N, CA, C and O atoms as a GROMACS GRO file, in nm:
protein
  276
    1MET      N    1  -7.033  16.578   4.541
    1MET     CA    2  -7.077  16.565   4.403
    1MET      C    3  -7.175  16.448   4.388
    1MET      O    4  -7.276  16.458   4.319
    2PHE      N    5  -7.142  16.336   4.454
    2PHE     CA    6  -7.230  16.219   4.444
    2PHE      C    7  -7.366  16.249   4.504
    2PHE      O    8  -7.468  16.204   4.452
    3LYS      N    9  -7.369  16.324   4.613
    3LYS     CA   10  -7.496  16.358   4.677
    3LYS      C   11  -7.583  16.442   4.584
    3LYS      O   12  -7.705  16.424   4.579
    4LEU      N   13  -7.521  16.534   4.509
    4LEU     CA   14  -7.595  16.616   4.414
    4LEU      C   15  -7.655  16.531   4.302
    4LEU      O   16  -7.772  16.548   4.265
    5ILE      N   17  -7.577  16.439   4.248
    5ILE     CA   18  -7.626  16.351   4.142
    5ILE      C   19  -7.738  16.262   4.195
    5ILE      O   20  -7.838  16.240   4.126
    6GLN      N   21  -7.722  16.212   4.316
    6GLN     CA   22  -7.824  16.128   4.377
    6GLN      C   23  -7.955  16.207   4.396
    6GLN      O   24  -8.064  16.156   4.371
    7GLU      N   25  -7.942  16.331   4.439
    7GLU     CA   26  -8.060  16.415   4.460
    7GLU      C   27  -8.129  16.445   4.327
    7GLU      O   28  -8.252  16.439   4.318
    8ILE      N   29  -8.052  16.477   4.225
    8ILE     CA   30  -8.110  16.504   4.093
    8ILE      C   31  -8.181  16.381   4.040
    8ILE      O   32  -8.290  16.392   3.984
    9LEU      N   33  -8.121  16.264   4.058
    9LEU     CA   34  -8.183  16.140   4.012
    9LEU      C   35  -8.317  16.115   4.083
    9LEU      O   36  -8.414  16.073   4.021
   10ILE      N   37  -8.321  16.142   4.212
   10ILE     CA   38  -8.446  16.126   4.287
   10ILE      C   39  -8.552  16.224   4.235
   10ILE      O   40  -8.667  16.186   4.216
   11TYR      N   41  -8.512  16.350   4.212
   11TYR     CA   42  -8.607  16.449   4.158
   11TYR      C   43  -8.661  16.408   4.021
   11TYR      O   44  -8.779  16.425   3.994
   12VAL      N   45  -8.575  16.353   3.936
   12VAL     CA   46  -8.618  16.311   3.803
   12VAL      C   47  -8.717  16.195   3.813
   12VAL      O   48  -8.818  16.193   3.742
   13ILE      N   49  -8.689  16.100   3.899
   13ILE     CA   50  -8.780  15.986   3.916
   13ILE      C   51  -8.915  16.032   3.969
   13ILE      O   52  -9.019  15.988   3.921
   14VAL      N   53  -8.913  16.121   4.068
   14VAL     CA   54  -9.038  16.173   4.123
   14VAL      C   55  -9.115  16.253   4.019
   14VAL      O   56  -9.238  16.243   4.011
   15ALA      N   57  -9.045  16.333   3.939
   15ALA     CA   58  -9.112  16.414   3.836
   15ALA      C   59  -9.177  16.323   3.731
   15ALA      O   60  -9.291  16.347   3.691
   16CYS      N   61  -9.106  16.222   3.686
   16CYS     CA   62  -9.163  16.130   3.586
   16CYS      C   63  -9.284  16.055   3.641
   16CYS      O   64  -9.385  16.040   3.572
   17SER      N   65  -9.273  16.007   3.764
   17SER     CA   66  -9.386  15.934   3.821
   17SER      C   67  -9.505  16.028   3.844
   17SER      O   68  -9.620  15.986   3.828
   18SER      N   69  -9.479  16.153   3.881
   18SER     CA   70  -9.588  16.249   3.900
   18SER      C   71  -9.658  16.278   3.768
   18SER      O   72  -9.781  16.286   3.763
   19LEU      N   73  -9.581  16.294   3.662
   19LEU     CA   74  -9.643  16.317   3.530
   19LEU      C   75  -9.726  16.197   3.487
   19LEU      O   76  -9.834  16.213   3.430
   20PHE      N   77  -9.676  16.077   3.514
   20PHE     CA   78  -9.752  15.956   3.479
   20PHE      C   79  -9.883  15.950   3.556
   20PHE      O   80  -9.988  15.920   3.499
   21ILE      N   81  -9.878  15.979   3.685
   21ILE     CA   82  -9.999  15.975   3.768
   21ILE      C   83 -10.099  16.082   3.724
   21ILE      O   84 -10.219  16.056   3.718
   22MET      N   85 -10.049  16.202   3.692
   22MET     CA   86 -10.140  16.309   3.645
   22MET      C   87 -10.207  16.271   3.514
   22MET      O   88 -10.327  16.292   3.498
   23SER      N   89 -10.130  16.214   3.421
   23SER     CA   90 -10.190  16.177   3.293
   23SER      C   91 -10.287  16.060   3.309
   23SER      O   92 -10.391  16.056   3.242
   24TYR      N   93 -10.255  15.968   3.397
   24TYR     CA   94 -10.346  15.855   3.421
   24TYR      C   95 -10.475  15.902   3.488
   24TYR      O   96 -10.583  15.851   3.460
   25ALA      N   97 -10.463  16.000   3.577
   25ALA     CA   98 -10.583  16.053   3.643
   25ALA      C   99 -10.675  16.120   3.541
   25ALA      O  100 -10.797  16.106   3.549
   26VAL      N  101 -10.617  16.192   3.446
   26VAL     CA  102 -10.699  16.253   3.341
   26VAL      C  103 -10.764  16.144   3.257
   26VAL      O  104 -10.882  16.154   3.223
   27HIS      N  105 -10.689  16.040   3.224
   27HIS     CA  106 -10.745  15.930   3.146
   27HIS      C  107 -10.861  15.864   3.220
   27HIS      O  108 -10.963  15.832   3.159
   28MET      N  109 -10.846  15.843   3.350
   28MET     CA  110 -10.953  15.779   3.425
   28MET      C  111 -11.074  15.871   3.441
   28MET      O  112 -11.188  15.824   3.450
   29LEU      N  113 -11.050  16.002   3.444
   29LEU     CA  114 -11.159  16.097   3.462
   29LEU      C  115 -11.240  16.116   3.334
   29LEU      O  116 -11.363  16.115   3.338
   30VAL      N  117 -11.173  16.133   3.221
   30VAL     CA  118 -11.245  16.167   3.098
   30VAL      C  119 -11.240  16.056   2.993
   30VAL      O  120 -11.303  16.069   2.888
   31GLY      N  121 -11.167  15.949   3.019
   31GLY     CA  122 -11.157  15.841   2.922
   31GLY      C  123 -11.293  15.781   2.891
   31GLY      O  124 -11.365  15.739   2.982
   32GLY      N  125 -11.330  15.776   2.765
   32GLY     CA  126 -11.458  15.721   2.724
   32GLY      C  127 -11.570  15.824   2.722
   32GLY      O  128 -11.673  15.800   2.660
   33LEU      N  129 -11.552  15.937   2.788
   33LEU     CA  130 -11.655  16.041   2.789
   33LEU      C  131 -11.637  16.139   2.673
   33LEU      O  132 -11.733  16.198   2.624
   34VAL      N  133 -11.512  16.154   2.632
   34VAL     CA  134 -11.482  16.248   2.523
   34VAL      C  135 -11.409  16.174   2.413
   34VAL      O  136 -11.371  16.058   2.429
   35ASN      N  137 -11.390  16.241   2.302
   35ASN     CA  138 -11.317  16.186   2.189
   35ASN      C  139 -11.173  16.156   2.232
   35ASN      O  140 -11.120  16.221   2.322
   36ALA      N  141 -11.110  16.056   2.168
   36ALA     CA  142 -10.973  16.019   2.202
   36ALA      C  143 -10.875  16.134   2.177
   36ALA      O  144 -10.779  16.151   2.252
   37ASP      N  145 -10.901  16.212   2.072
   37ASP     CA  146 -10.814  16.326   2.044
   37ASP      C  147 -10.825  16.432   2.153
   37ASP      O  148 -10.726  16.492   2.193
   38THR      N  149 -10.946  16.454   2.201
   38THR     CA  150 -10.967  16.551   2.310
   38THR      C  151 -10.899  16.502   2.438
   38THR      O  152 -10.840  16.581   2.511
   39GLU      N  153 -10.909  16.373   2.464
   39GLU     CA  154 -10.844  16.316   2.582
   39GLU      C  155 -10.692  16.335   2.574
   39GLU      O  156 -10.628  16.372   2.672
   40SER      N  157 -10.634  16.309   2.458
   40SER     CA  158 -10.490  16.328   2.440
   40SER      C  159 -10.451  16.474   2.460
   40SER      O  160 -10.348  16.503   2.520
   41LEU      N  161 -10.533  16.564   2.409
   41LEU     CA  162 -10.506  16.706   2.426
   41LEU      C  163 -10.511  16.746   2.573
   41LEU      O  164 -10.427  16.822   2.620
   42LEU      N  165 -10.609  16.696   2.646
   42LEU     CA  166 -10.619  16.725   2.790
   42LEU      C  167 -10.499  16.669   2.867
   42LEU      O  168 -10.447  16.734   2.957
   43ILE      N  169 -10.456  16.548   2.831
   43ILE     CA  170 -10.341  16.488   2.897
   43ILE      C  171 -10.216  16.571   2.871
   43ILE      O  172 -10.138  16.596   2.963
   44GLU      N  173 -10.198  16.616   2.746
   44GLU     CA  174 -10.083  16.700   2.714
   44GLU      C  175 -10.088  16.832   2.790
   44GLU      O  176  -9.985  16.878   2.840
   45LEU      N  177 -10.205  16.892   2.799
   45LEU     CA  178 -10.220  17.018   2.870
   45LEU      C  179 -10.187  17.002   3.019
   45LEU      O  180 -10.116  17.085   3.076
   46ILE      N  181 -10.238  16.898   3.080
   46ILE     CA  182 -10.212  16.873   3.222
   46ILE      C  183 -10.063  16.845   3.245
   46ILE      O  184 -10.006  16.891   3.344
   47CYS      N  185 -10.000  16.772   3.154
   47CYS     CA  186  -9.857  16.744   3.169
   47CYS      C  187  -9.774  16.872   3.156
   47CYS      O  188  -9.676  16.889   3.229
   48VAL      N  189  -9.811  16.960   3.065
   48VAL     CA  190  -9.740  17.087   3.050
   48VAL      C  191  -9.755  17.171   3.176
   48VAL      O  192  -9.658  17.230   3.224
   49ILE      N  193  -9.876  17.177   3.229
   49ILE     CA  194  -9.899  17.251   3.353
   49ILE      C  195  -9.817  17.190   3.467
   49ILE      O  196  -9.759  17.263   3.548
   50GLY      N  197  -9.811  17.058   3.474
   50GLY     CA  198  -9.731  16.990   3.575
   50GLY      C  199  -9.582  17.018   3.561
   50GLY      O  200  -9.513  17.038   3.661
   51ILE      N  201  -9.532  17.021   3.438
   51ILE     CA  202  -9.391  17.051   3.414
   51ILE      C  203  -9.359  17.194   3.456
   51ILE      O  204  -9.255  17.219   3.517
   52ILE      N  205  -9.449  17.286   3.425
   52ILE     CA  206  -9.428  17.426   3.467
   52ILE      C  207  -9.426  17.436   3.619
   52ILE      O  208  -9.341  17.505   3.675
   53ALA      N  209  -9.518  17.368   3.686
   53ALA     CA  210  -9.523  17.372   3.832
   53ALA      C  211  -9.397  17.310   3.893
   53ALA      O  212  -9.342  17.365   3.989
   54MET      N  213  -9.351  17.199   3.838
   54MET     CA  214  -9.229  17.136   3.889
   54MET      C  215  -9.107  17.223   3.863
   54MET      O  216  -9.016  17.229   3.946
   55GLY      N  217  -9.104  17.290   3.750
   55GLY     CA  218  -8.995  17.382   3.721
   55GLY      C  219  -8.992  17.497   3.820
   55GLY      O  220  -8.885  17.537   3.866
   56TYR      N  221  -9.109  17.549   3.852
   56TYR     CA  222  -9.117  17.657   3.951
   56TYR      C  223  -9.068  17.608   4.088
   56TYR      O  224  -8.996  17.680   4.157
   57MET      N  225  -9.109  17.487   4.126
   57MET     CA  226  -9.065  17.434   4.255
   57MET      C  227  -8.914  17.410   4.257
   57MET      O  228  -8.849  17.437   4.358
   58ALA      N  229  -8.859  17.359   4.147
   58ALA     CA  230  -8.714  17.338   4.140
   58ALA      C  231  -8.640  17.472   4.148
   58ALA      O  232  -8.537  17.482   4.214
   59ARG      N  233  -8.693  17.574   4.081
   59ARG     CA  234  -8.633  17.707   4.085
   59ARG      C  235  -8.635  17.761   4.228
   59ARG      O  236  -8.539  17.823   4.274
   60ASP      N  237  -8.745  17.736   4.299
   60ASP     CA  238  -8.756  17.780   4.437
   60ASP      C  239  -8.654  17.711   4.527
   60ASP      O  240  -8.594  17.775   4.613
   61VAL      N  241  -8.635  17.582   4.508
   61VAL     CA  242  -8.536  17.508   4.587
   61VAL      C  243  -8.396  17.562   4.562
   61VAL      O  244  -8.319  17.582   4.656
   62ILE      N  245  -8.363  17.586   4.436
   62ILE     CA  246  -8.231  17.639   4.402
   62ILE      C  247  -8.210  17.777   4.464
   62ILE      O  248  -8.104  17.805   4.519
   63ARG      N  249  -8.311  17.861   4.454
   63ARG     CA  250  -8.298  17.996   4.511
   63ARG      C  251  -8.284  17.992   4.662
   63ARG      O  252  -8.206  18.069   4.719
   64ARG      N  253  -8.357  17.903   4.730
   64ARG     CA  254  -8.348  17.895   4.875
   64ARG      C  255  -8.210  17.845   4.919
   64ARG      O  256  -8.158  17.889   5.021
   65ARG      N  257  -8.153  17.754   4.843
   65ARG     CA  258  -8.020  17.701   4.878
   65ARG      C  259  -7.911  17.806   4.858
   65ARG      O  260  -7.812  17.809   4.930
   66LYS      N  261  -7.931  17.892   4.759
   66LYS     CA  262  -7.834  17.998   4.736
   66LYS      C  263  -7.854  18.115   4.831
   66LYS      O  264  -7.768  18.203   4.841
   67GLY      N  265  -7.967  18.118   4.901
   67GLY     CA  266  -7.996  18.226   4.995
   67GLY      C  267  -8.060  18.346   4.931
   67GLY      O  268  -8.066  18.452   4.993
   68ILE      N  269  -8.110  18.332   4.809
   68ILE     CA  270  -8.178  18.442   4.741
   68ILE      C  271  -8.325  18.439   4.780
   68ILE      O  272  -8.388  18.333   4.781
   69LYS      N  273  -8.380  18.556   4.813
   69LYS     CA  274  -8.522  18.560   4.850
   69LYS      C  275  -8.607  18.610   4.737
   69LYS      O  276  -8.729  18.620   4.751
   0.00000   0.00000   0.00000
């Protein structure tokens, strides 16, 4: 049980840091070139895409551990 909680905690930390890095990369790429509202919208869009991708990867890990193809 402790190993599962430890693994989930690691995944959460990695997911949060990945979202931060993705949003910062968007800020560095378009910051100052576009309106602040547009930049916020792009950051939100990239974060949503990142969350969907991470959800898909988590689903894949769960399915592989259960032996479902």
